[in-house]
N, C-alpha and C positions, 0 to 999 in steps of 0.2 A: 504494499500500498503506501502510494507516493504521495508525499505533501501532507500527511499523518504524523501529530507529533506522538509521542511513545506514552503519552497517556490518553489522547483518542484512539491511539491503536487499541490499546487494552480496554478500553469501552466498548467499541467496536467486536470485538472480542467474546466479549462478556454476553453481549446483545446475540449475538448467533449462538452462543453455546445454548442460552435462553430459551430460544428461538428451534432450537434443537432438541432441547430437553421437552419444551410443551407438545413439538410436533409428536415424539416417542410417547407421551403420557396419552396423550389423546390417540395414538394408533393401539395402544394398549386399555385405555380403558373402552373402546370402540368393541374390541375384540371380548372384552369381560361382559360387556352388556347382550353379547349374541353366542348362541351355540355354535356356531361356524366354527369350525375348527379341527383337532385331532383328538380323540377320545378315548381313553381308555378303559375298557368297558369290563367289571366287576361282576362277576357270577354272584347273585342275590343267596345261593345256597352256600356256596362255600367259602365265598368271599375271595377267592381268587382270580387272577386277572383272565380274561379271556379273549379279548379281541381287541383289536386298533379297528376303529370306527372315524371317517371323514364326514364331518355334516357340514352343508353347502346350499347357497342359494340357489334355488332354480330359477330360471327365465322367469317363471309366474310369481316370483315372490317367496313362494313355498322354501320349507328347508326338507332337504333330504337328507339321509344318513347310509354310506357305502360301506363295507367291511372293505380294511386295507390289507390285512394280515391278524392271522390266529396268533394267539399266544399259549404257552404249556401245551396241555392236550391238545388243543385246536390249531398246532402251526402246522399242519398239513396242508400244503398250499393244494393238494388234488383233493382236497376233502369238499365234499359236494352235500348237497340239501335233499338226502334222499327222504327225510320228514315231510318233506315241504311238497301243497298238494294244487298250487297253483302252476301257473307256468316257471315258475324258479324249481319244479320239482327235477331233481337229478342236476342241478346246477352248479357250476363251482363258488364255494362260499366266498373265496377271494374275487374282489369285486360287485358281489352281489348289492344289491340296494335292499337294505332291512327296513329301512324308514323312510316313509313317503307324506307330503301334504301336509307337512305343520305348519299354522298359521301363528303370524303373533296374534296374543291376548293378553294384552297388558305385560304384566312380568312373566307370563307362561307364553308356550306354545302349544297349541293344540288342536282338532281338527282332523291329525293324519292318525297313520297305522305304522305299527311296529311287527315285524315278523319275528317270532324265536325261531331262531332254524333247527334246534333241540327239539320241540315237538309239532312243526311244521303250521303254524297256526297262526293268525295273524290277528291281533288283539288294535283295539281302538289306544292312541297314545297321547301322553301329556307329558310337558317336560317344565321344567324351572331350572336356574342355576343358583347355585350357592356358593358361600365362601368368596366372593367377588368374581365369580365366574369363574373359579378353578375345579367348582365339582357341579355337575348336569345331573338332576334326578331324571329320571326317566319312570314313568311310570306306564305300564301295559295294563288292558281292562278289557272287560266285557259291559255291554250296557253304561254302566255310572261306574265312577272311578272309585268309589267304595269297592267294587268286587275288583280288584286286581291285584298286583304288586307293583313293586318300586326297585329299580337298581341307580346306583350312584356311579356316574362315573367320571374318570378324572382327568382333566386337562392335561393333553400333552402340548411339550412347546417344538 
């Protein structure tokens, strides 16, 4: 920077640093306010990690979730959804969409469906963020949300 005094140059650097910090904080807050991103699923029965799911916004504004890979006993890249009864029957789990149609409703996302690959059943789905966006509580249910079960997923970086 030519023509700046050392004091002015130091002031300019502080302004640039503050701007960069604000931009990163805004990005982190936007991510924390949305379930888009990578999530480690946790089996609600065993408490063990099961898979990594990527939640993304679709062109219609709804959210969907796709299995990126299995974890632990589910780590077989050739694992198929043998229990599925719809078009996903015998399809590879890796890359499979298991959540679709989720719409924002205040602090929650609702109105979509989730597939349980273990039994092949499709449930209504509701989800909300906790712990500053680091946990996603995903509830699959039949009829009303009281008749279902929840899993807490952990955000991955």
